[in-house]
N, C-alpha and C positions, 0 to 999 in steps of 0.2 A: 665459367664461375667463377669469375672475382681475380686477384690478382697478387702478385706483391708486392711485399711493403714499403710505404719510401723507404730508400737507403737497403735495401734487402739484395747483399749479396746478388752476383752472378750463381751465385753454386745453389744459393735460399730459391733462387729465377726457375732456376733447372728443376729443383730439386719439384718444385709444384709442377713448372712445365708440361712434364715426362711424366708425371699422379693423374694431369690435365689428359695428356696422351693416349697412355694405357687406357685409362677407364671409359674415353672415350671408345676402343676398340670393341671393350667390351657389351658398352650401350649398343652398337653396332650389333654385336652375334649378341642379342637378349630379340632386339628388334627382329634378327631374321628371322629365332623361331620364334617372334612373339606368329607372326606375319607366318610361316609359313602352318606351325602350329593351326591356327584360325581358317584355315582354308586348307585342312588337309580332313580326314578320315577322318579323325579323331577332333575336329573341330566343337562339339559337344562337347565333351572332356576340360577342352577349354575352356569355355562360360559356365563351366558348374562350376572351374579352376575360381573365376573371378566370380561368382555369386556367392562363394562355400560362408556361410557366418561364421562367426569365434568371438565371443566376449562369457561375462560372468550371466550368472543365474544368480541368486541369493531370495530368500524369506527360508519361514516359519520353513520345520521338516518333516516330509510326510504332505505338503499342501499341493492342492490341488485348484485350490481359485483362483482365476487371473489374475485378483486380486491382491491376493497373498503374495503372487509370485512377483519375482524380478527382474528383470534382465536388462544388461548395456552388449547392445551384441548388432557386428555390422560384418558385409562384405568383409575377405580376404583382400577386392578393389578397394572400397573405402576408408579401411584400415590405411593402405597404403596411400591413396589419395587427400588424405585429410588424415591419417598422423604422422607417417614415415614423411610426407609430403614436410608436413609442419619444420621434423627439421633439417629438411635441406633449406627450408626456407629460413631459419635461423641461421644458420652460416652465411646462405644469402645472405640478411640483414649484418654481422658482423662487419663481410668482408661490407657492405657498402659503409659503415659506419668510421673503418679503418681507412680507407682510403679516402673520407670527407674529412677526416681528422687527419691524416696521416701520409697520405699518399698521395697517388698520383689524382685526388680533385679536391686535391687538397687549399690551393689557389685561382685566383680564375684563370690564372696565362697556365697553368700546366689544366685545369679542370675543360678550355673552352673549346678546343677540339672534339675530341671524345663526347664533351654533351652535345657540340652541332652535330655535332653525326649519328648519332646516338640519337635524338630530337624528330634529326630528317628520316629515322631510317624505320621508329614506332611511326611516325603522319603521317609521310608516305602512301606506305601500305594498308596502312585505313582508310587514307581515302581512296585507293584503287578499290578497295573489299568494298567499302559503303557506295562507291561510283556503283559499281558494278550489283546488287545487290540490295537496294534503296527502295525501301519501302515493302522490301519481300519479307516473307517468314522466313529467313536464313540470315538476314540482319546485324542481327543479334551479334555474329560472330566476327564481326570486326575488326575484335581487336586480340586476332588469331594469327596473322599474320605483321604482328609488329614485333614477335623475338625472337632471338637467334643464342646457339647455342656454343657456350666456350665452347663446352668438352668437344665435342664437333665438328670448332672451329678452330679449336686449339692443333686439335688431330689433323685436320689437314694441312695443316700453316709447316705440321713438324715433318712431313714430310719430306722437307728442302731444305734440312738441317742449318747449319752455318750461316748458309744464304742469308737466310733472314736476320732480319738490322733486328737488334735489340726491343729498340725505337716500340719501330713497328707490330712487336709482339705486343709489347705495354698500348700503343692502343686501338688492339683490336682488344685487351681487356678491358681496359677502362672503358670502351663501349660497352661491350659485356655487361660490367656493372649498370652500368647508367641505368641498360637496355633492363635489369632484373627491375632496377626502383621503380621503373616507367609499370614494368608487369604486376610488382607489386599495386602502388598507385591503382591501378585501372581493376587490377579483383576486386579491391578494397571496393571499389565506387561502383565501381556497371555492374559486376558479376557477384552480387548483397542482394538476392531481391527481398524478403522479408525480415526484419530488426527485431531482437526486442530487445528493449531498453536496461530492460535489469537483470537479465544477463550478462548486457555488453557492463553494466557499474559494477559490478558483483567481477565481474576480470579489471578493470579495470583499481577495485582494490584488491583483485592481487598483486598488480602489477607492480603501483603503488608498495606492496607486502618484498616486494623482489628491489628497490629503489631503496624505500629504509630500510631492508636490513643490510646492503652495500657496503652505503653512511653508513651501518652500524658497523662494520667490519666487521658481519658474520662472516666464519671463513667454512664451517660447516658445508657438505656438499647436498646434502643431504636434505639440509633445507626450503634450497634453492629450489630443485626436483619436486619439493614438493611443490612447490609457488605455482613452479611454469604448467606441474602438470596441470592443476588447481583452473588455469587460464587456459589455457588449450580447452577442457572440459564448460570454464563457462562460453569461451568461442566460441566451440563446437555447437552451445545450447543458445549462442544469442540471432544466428542464420547468417554471420561473416565468416566467410568462411577461415578456416584455422593456421593458415597459412600462414594469413596474416600474427596469430597468435606466437609464430614463431619467431615474425620481423623482428613485433616492438617488443617480446623480447629478452633478443637482440639488438637491440638499442641501448636495451639498460645495463650492458659488458662491459667494462672499462674497457680501453682502449691502450688507455698512456697508462704506467708507469703509479702505482702508489706512493711512494717514496724515489724524491734525488737520488738523479746518478751515482752524486758524492757524497753524500751522506752513505750511502750504502759502502760503496769503495772504503770510507773511513770508519763504519762500523766492521764492515768485514777483515780489514785489515789490524786492528783492533783486536779484533777476540779471536784473527791467526795470531796475534805476536803471544797470545794469550796461553794460545794454550804448543806452541814451538815447545815456551816455557815453561811449560808444563813437561811431570812425565806424561805423552799423551798418545797412546801403546789404540789396540782394538778391544783391549777388554779396559783399557784405566778410568772411564769415564760410566763405567756401570759400579764404583763404590764413589766419585769424586764428580758433586754435585755441581760443582763449577763446568769443568767441564763440561758436560750437559748440557748447563744452560746456558753456555758461550754456541755448541751447538747445532742448538733451539733457533739463537736469538742469529743465525748465520743462513738457516734454512727457510726460517720465518721475511727474513727481510730479503731473499730470495724470491720467493713467496708474491711477496708483493712487489718487483724488481720486475721480474712476467705477466704481463698485463694479463687479465683472464682474460678479455678478449683475443688475443692470438694461442694462449692457449689451447683454450677449446674451438680455434679452430686448425689448427695446428691436427688434433684429437679427433676431430669432429669429419675432417677432409677426406679424410681415406674412407670412415663408414659411406658416407651418401657420394664419393663417385665410385668406390668400388660395392655396397648393398644398396642402397638404396635406388638412386640412379639404374640402376640394369632391375629391381623388383618392378620399380615403374615404371619403364620400357618392357616389359615384357608382359605387364597385365596391360595396357594403354598399348598396343603397337597393335594386336592383334585387330584388324581391319577385314574383315570379308571384304575376299573379292571376288562383284559380280552379280550383276544386272539387279537381282532382285532389292537386294541389300542399299543398293545407291539409288536407286532409281522413284523414290521415295520423295526426294529432296530436289531441288532446281539443284542447276548443274555451275548455277553463276557461281554455288557454293567453297566446288572442287573449286573451279575457276580465279573465285578470288584470292583466295587463302593463293591458288599458288603465283598468279601475276602477283598480289604483296610483297611477296619472300622473293621469287628471282629480278620483278620489277623494279617495284616497290623502293624496297632494300635499296641494289644500286643506283638509285637517283635518286632519293634519303638521306645515304649518306655521303656520297661527293657533294649532292648540291649545298648541302646545307656546312657538312666541308671548306670547299671554296669562299663560303657568305663567311668562317669565323675566321677564314685567312687572308680572306679578302680586304676583309673590314679593319685588321690587322688587334682583334681581339685575341689572335690564334695563331700563331706559330708552325708550319710546316717543321713536324719531325726529322730528328737529324738524320740524317745518311737515307731516307725517305721518300719515294717521288710517286708523280700526280698516277702516273701508274699502276704503282702497289697497292695507295688506297682505294687506285679501280679493283683491284685483285682481293682487299679486303673488304672492301664493300654486297662481292660475289658472298663473299664464305659467311655473311652478315646477311646472308637468306637463309642462312640453312638454323631453320628455328624450332623443332626436333622438342625437346625437352617440354620448354615451354611453350611452346603453342598445342602440343597434344594436351596440355593439362587446361589452358586456356579452350580450347574445344570443346573439353565434358564439361566446365562449367557452362557454357556458352547454349550451348544443348544438352537439351533430356532424350529426343525422336532419334532411332537408333541409325539411322537413313544421315540425317545431317553429323550427327557426330561422322557412325563411320565417311561419308564422301569426304569432310574435313579432312579427317585425318586421313586419305589416301591423296589429300592434294597438297598435307605439312611432309610426308612420305618422299610422298614426290621431286617433292618444292626443295626438301632440303639435297635431296642427290645428286639434281640439275644445278642446286647454286656451290655443295661443294664442288662438282668438275668443272661449271663456269672458271671457279675461280684457282683449283692448282692450273687451267691451262695458261689463265692471265699471268700469275706469280710466274710458269713457268716462264713465258716470256718477257715479263718486265724485273723479277731478279737477278737481281749482278753474276757472272759463274760462278761456282766456289772455285779457291782459290787450295793449288794443290801445297 
């Protein structure tokens, strides 16, 4: 997920990169636990945990009539996939908006190569899957092999340390951002079966409330949180997947500072000069209203100088990386690996996913990158070779998080879902190994 903001320091990128790397290790561990658990003598307890319902009950005290008792309950699996993953997509939305406005996708010259590579990496895998499943019951899963898991891809890239050019890391990250945007669009358009126009209208009204509150410079976090939850509930009721709610809310969050930097510096210098000229101590502002006002003005101006989107992304990224995504992996990667579980679906479902991620990603990323560079729309990133781009195209086949997510939306039948997810896990492992082998040969040796 995501990339560093344009102009960010190498240390900032390094912190981001390391968080994705450590997050990928945790993801891998949770996936392994889920697979082992789901295929162990305790498999029944795994499925019991998945379907454990959690929620609220309300109604008159002592009521026994069904009409008088109300509840809002979902299984733990749904709370994670429909609730916590909405927060994940909120962070994805923040990253998409940041990159479009001030990052690697903010201009045609910057964005042409990663956008072209991502489009190829989505289109070709989808076509290969469709070719194998055309007209069959598994065709609904065409969107599954389109995704790239940035955490695992960057995790594999991290194994090469300083041998990896920064421009190559940025290219992979920007590619994955466009990939995430494509996944959001695909989920919104193609994996929504029934829509309630009234619920969508309510969601739009609450979204407008967030927009208006931001325009009016409302600072109370609780108001935005309440409006965001209301949007989530309305979208949940509409039939559109709730992850779209997270993305739409993110697009309303500012990713630029509210005030001009020169105004900020002028205000801070003036206030600091006033404080320095006064008898300013740890306790002096308690009885000096002017000192308290000066400090408050500096505090408010500093808040306006730090974009809300960047601040939220910084605060939520560790939560999504170390809590939400590992939970998602634990509750979604537990695929029963036995003939009985997999035989209810045509083998072309699993093969289509594997072919799309392993072969389709390589063909799509390389072909569309070549077209973008050959047409003059894009240039090869500094210090990057075609062999290294090939290695990245292999790593792009590590679908995992988003592919597992789309699989759950595409298939309600357990056999189809299990075969698809097994294809995702297998293809992601093969793609990761292929990417490592190619990059091991194509990256320059480490300099002692």
